[in-house]
Backbone as CSV, one residue per row, in Angstrom:
resi,resn,N_x,N_y,N_z,CA_x,CA_y,CA_z,C_x,C_y,C_z
1,CYS,52.893,15.628,4.766,52.681,14.274,4.271,51.313,14.175,3.605
2,SER,51.169,13.159,2.817,49.909,13.000,2.091,48.884,12.242,2.935
3,PRO,47.612,12.529,2.752,46.566,11.795,3.460,46.548,10.311,3.096
4,LEU,46.913,9.986,1.860,46.956,8.584,1.448,48.019,7.826,2.235
5,LEU,49.176,8.443,2.425,50.238,7.817,3.215,49.784,7.618,4.659
6,ALA,49.096,8.603,5.208,48.587,8.481,6.576,47.591,7.332,6.694
7,ALA,46.709,7.181,5.706,45.731,6.089,5.733,46.414,4.735,5.626
8,VAL,47.404,4.621,4.749,48.122,3.351,4.588,48.883,3.007,5.863
9,LEU,49.561,3.983,6.453,50.290,3.721,7.699,49.342,3.336,8.832
10,THR,48.169,3.942,8.868,47.178,3.577,9.881,46.723,2.139,9.708
11,LEU,46.454,1.729,8.477,46.043,0.345,8.221,47.156,-0.638,8.557
12,VAL,48.393,-0.296,8.232,49.520,-1.184,8.536,49.711,-1.304,10.043
13,CYS,49.711,-0.178,10.750,49.887,-0.230,12.210,48.723,-0.961,12.882
14,GLY,47.504,-0.714,12.407,46.349,-1.424,12.955,46.434,-2.915,12.710
15,SER,46.869,-3.302,11.513,47.014,-4.729,11.201,48.062,-5.376,12.090
16,LEU,49.168,-4.681,12.313,50.201,-5.221,13.209,49.671,-5.364,14.631
17,LEU,48.884,-4.412,15.068,48.283,-4.494,16.397,47.329,-5.682,16.489
18,PHE,46.502,-5.874,15.460,45.574,-7.005,15.465,46.315,-8.333,15.456
19,ILE,47.389,-8.426,14.679,48.194,-9.656,14.658,48.789,-9.905,16.032
20,GLY,49.275,-8.843,16.680,49.828,-8.976,18.027,48.798,-9.446,19.038
21,LEU,47.543,-9.109,18.810,46.467,-9.546,19.700,45.914,-10.915,19.329
22,GLY,46.452,-11.504,18.266,46.007,-12.826,17.847,44.740,-12.812,17.011
23,LEU,44.432,-11.684,16.390,43.233,-11.568,15.560,43.621,-11.532,14.089
24,ASN,42.722,-12.007,13.250,42.940,-11.946,11.813,42.698,-10.505,11.361
25,PRO,43.711,-9.813,10.834,43.527,-8.397,10.492,42.530,-8.162,9.362
26,VAL,42.415,-9.079,8.411,41.479,-8.885,7.299,40.042,-8.939,7.808
27,VAL,39.738,-9.933,8.630,38.383,-10.065,9.178,38.073,-8.883,10.098
28,THR,39.041,-8.493,10.911,38.823,-7.394,11.847,38.603,-6.076,11.118
29,LEU,39.421,-5.784,10.116,39.244,-4.545,9.357,37.930,-4.555,8.575
30,HIS,37.528,-5.721,8.085,36.223,-5.820,7.416,35.102,-5.505,8.400
31,THR,35.210,-6.041,9.614,34.188,-5.796,10.629,34.120,-4.315,11.000
32,LEU,35.268,-3.649,11.068,35.293,-2.242,11.460,34.917,-1.285,10.328
33,LEU,35.309,-1.600,9.092,35.168,-0.637,8.004,34.048,-0.953,7.017
34,ILE,33.815,-2.217,6.716,32.869,-2.582,5.667,31.502,-2.960,6.230
35,ALA,31.475,-3.746,7.289,30.208,-4.253,7.826,29.221,-3.150,8.223
36,PRO,29.656,-2.039,8.830,28.666,-1.019,9.213,27.938,-0.368,8.039
37,VAL,28.505,-0.401,6.848,27.855,0.248,5.705,27.363,-0.751,4.670
38,SER,27.294,-2.028,5.032,26.926,-3.052,4.056,25.430,-3.356,4.022
39,ASP,24.676,-2.920,5.035,23.232,-3.140,5.011,22.530,-1.974,5.708
40,TRP,21.195,-1.953,5.613,20.432,-0.832,6.160,20.509,-0.771,7.678
41,TYR,20.532,-1.933,8.343,20.623,-1.928,9.804,21.947,-1.320,10.245
42,GLY,23.034,-1.714,9.595,24.341,-1.157,9.934,24.398,0.342,9.706
43,LEU,23.800,0.798,8.606,23.767,2.239,8.337,22.957,2.992,9.389
44,SER,21.832,2.407,9.801,21.020,3.086,10.812,21.750,3.147,12.147
45,GLU,22.441,2.091,12.514,23.218,2.101,13.751,24.378,3.094,13.671
46,LEU,24.984,3.186,12.504,26.064,4.151,12.301,25.548,5.575,12.488
47,MET,24.368,5.866,11.960,23.777,7.199,12.117,23.421,7.482,13.572
48,VAL,22.879,6.478,14.265,22.511,6.659,15.672,23.738,7.024,16.501
49,LYS,24.877,6.438,16.163,26.084,6.683,16.944,26.838,7.943,16.515
50,THR,26.724,8.343,15.249,27.512,9.482,14.785,26.778,10.817,14.838
51,LEU,25.461,10.828,14.745,24.754,12.103,14.718,24.936,12.937,15.985
52,PRO,24.903,12.376,17.194,25.167,13.226,18.362,26.567,13.846,18.342
53,ILE,27.549,13.088,17.887,28.905,13.621,17.810,28.975,14.732,16.769
54,LEU,28.312,14.528,15.631,28.303,15.558,14.594,27.580,16.819,15.059
55,LEU,26.502,16.669,15.812,25.799,17.840,16.325,26.662,18.614,17.314
56,CYS,27.387,17.911,18.169,28.317,18.584,19.085,29.396,19.322,18.303
57,ALA,29.936,18.682,17.282,30.983,19.309,16.475,30.450,20.537,15.749
58,LEU,29.226,20.461,15.248,28.631,21.605,14.565,28.439,22.778,15.523
59,GLY,27.962,22.493,16.720,27.805,23.548,17.722,29.131,24.176,18.110
60,LEU,30.158,23.359,18.251,31.479,23.895,18.573,32.039,24.717,17.422
61,ALA,31.799,24.296,16.192,32.293,25.046,15.037,31.667,26.437,14.986
62,VAL,30.379,26.522,15.275,29.712,27.830,15.295,30.304,28.707,16.394
63,ALA,30.505,28.133,17.577,31.079,28.906,18.684,32.497,29.362,18.362
64,TYR,33.297,28.503,17.769,34.674,28.878,17.446,34.720,29.929,16.345
65,GLN,33.786,29.893,15.395,33.740,30.929,14.361,33.395,32.287,14.975
66,ALA,32.621,32.274,16.050,32.277,33.510,16.751,33.364,33.912,17.741
67,ARG,34.461,33.179,17.742,35.600,33.415,18.635,35.197,33.307,20.111
68,ILE,34.326,32.342,20.387,33.903,32.055,21.758,34.452,30.688,22.129
69,TRP,35.122,30.598,23.262,35.670,29.331,23.713,34.562,28.546,24.403
70,ASN,34.313,27.339,23.938,33.210,26.535,24.447,33.726,25.129,24.717
71,ILE,33.651,24.702,25.969,34.096,23.348,26.298,32.946,22.491,26.828
72,GLY,31.715,22.943,26.636,30.586,22.236,27.226,29.657,21.573,26.236
73,ALA,30.172,21.083,25.120,29.299,20.535,24.077,28.525,19.315,24.565
74,GLU,29.158,18.445,25.316,28.469,17.238,25.771,27.342,17.581,26.742
75,GLY,27.603,18.509,27.639,26.563,18.933,28.572,25.407,19.615,27.873
76,GLN,25.728,20.418,26.869,24.679,21.075,26.100,23.836,20.051,25.355
77,LEU,24.472,19.015,24.837,23.731,17.956,24.150,22.787,17.250,25.123
78,LEU,23.277,16.948,26.322,22.431,16.276,27.313,21.264,17.155,27.753
79,LEU,21.539,18.432,28.015,20.450,19.322,28.420,19.446,19.527,27.291
80,GLY,19.907,19.578,26.061,18.994,19.672,24.927,18.122,18.437,24.805
81,ALA,18.713,17.274,25.048,17.939,16.033,25.004,16.902,16.000,26.127
82,LEU,17.301,16.443,27.324,16.348,16.490,28.436,15.215,17.474,28.153
83,ALA,15.557,18.641,27.612,14.525,19.630,27.299,13.591,19.105,26.209
84,GLY,14.143,18.450,25.209,13.310,17.867,24.159,12.396,16.789,24.698
85,SER,12.904,15.994,25.630,12.068,14.955,26.244,10.960,15.572,27.087
86,ALA,11.289,16.651,27.792,10.283,17.296,28.628,9.178,17.918,27.774
87,VAL,9.543,18.509,26.662,8.553,19.136,25.785,7.691,18.077,25.104
88,ALA,8.307,16.963,24.728,7.559,15.904,24.046,6.654,15.224,25.037
């Protein structure tokens, strides 16, 4: 299937879910998709929330390329943060 079809079906199913919950789907989708990237504060908050996840994914990608099974990305992130705090 095409990625465009998947995106459209996701928006339709999400809108139906929002209607079922009694929420306006246009306002809700705007809040979820447009508002975080509409100003500098939203962009900074988006980066604060996504960078740890991206760093975990990058570490896992390196491990998987080396054919090493790694299920401890979250723990490694926490220990790295603790070590960085201790050094600082």
